[in-house]
C-alpha distance (Angstrom), angle and dihedral (degrees) to the residues before:
residue distance angle dihedral
M1 . . .
L2 3.79 . .
L3 3.80 120.8 .
I4 3.80 128.7 -134.1
P5 3.80 113.4 -127.6
K6 3.79 120.0 -128.9
R7 3.80 90.7 -138.0
E8 3.78 97.8 -171.5
D9 3.81 92.2 49.9
I10 3.79 93.0 49.0
K11 3.80 91.2 50.5
R12 3.82 93.5 44.3
I13 3.81 94.0 50.7
R14 3.79 91.6 44.0
E15 3.79 91.6 51.4
D16 3.82 92.8 43.4
L17 3.81 87.2 56.5
G18 3.79 90.2 49.5
L19 3.80 92.7 -118.0
S20 3.78 125.1 147.5
M21 3.79 118.9 -143.8
N22 3.81 87.7 -103.7
A23 3.81 92.0 52.0
L24 3.82 91.4 49.2
S25 3.78 91.6 48.2
S26 3.80 89.7 51.6
K27 3.82 93.4 48.7
A28 3.81 91.4 46.8
E29 3.82 92.1 43.3
L30 3.80 91.4 -125.2
S31 3.78 129.6 124.4
P32 3.82 117.7 -91.2
P33 3.82 90.9 -119.8
S34 3.83 89.2 57.0
I35 3.80 91.6 59.6
Y36 3.81 91.7 43.9
R37 3.81 92.1 51.1
I38 3.81 92.1 49.1
E39 3.83 94.8 47.6
S40 3.81 93.4 43.9
G41 3.80 93.7 49.6
I42 3.81 96.1 -115.9
T43 3.81 88.7 117.4
Q44 3.78 106.0 52.7
R45 3.81 99.2 175.1
V46 3.80 128.9 39.3
N47 3.78 130.1 -165.7
P48 3.82 115.2 -114.6
H49 3.82 93.4 -113.8
R50 3.82 91.5 60.0
A51 3.80 91.7 41.6
K52 3.81 90.3 53.8
A53 3.81 91.5 49.2
I54 3.81 92.0 51.2
A55 3.81 93.1 46.1
K56 3.81 91.4 49.2
A57 3.81 91.3 48.9
L58 3.82 89.8 51.1
G59 3.80 93.6 43.9
C60 3.79 95.2 -122.1
K61 3.80 140.4 106.1
I62 3.78 120.6 -86.0
S63 3.81 88.8 -120.3
D64 3.83 89.4 58.8
I65 3.79 91.6 64.8
F66 3.82 106.4 19.6
E67 3.78 136.0 48.1
K68 3.79 132.4 -162.6
């Protein structure tokens, strides 16, 4: 099951933590274009493994930044 990113929440938390997209991608061990595509809405569904990596990098729960 793919998850739908809550783009605004991801961006807000990332910015509140003072992280650039590149810094988040590094912490989540994803490519910088992956983060850009998620935040910009190009990628509309994300696999749970990537969602977990992003949530961990942002220090939040998956459900805070993704929905089913």
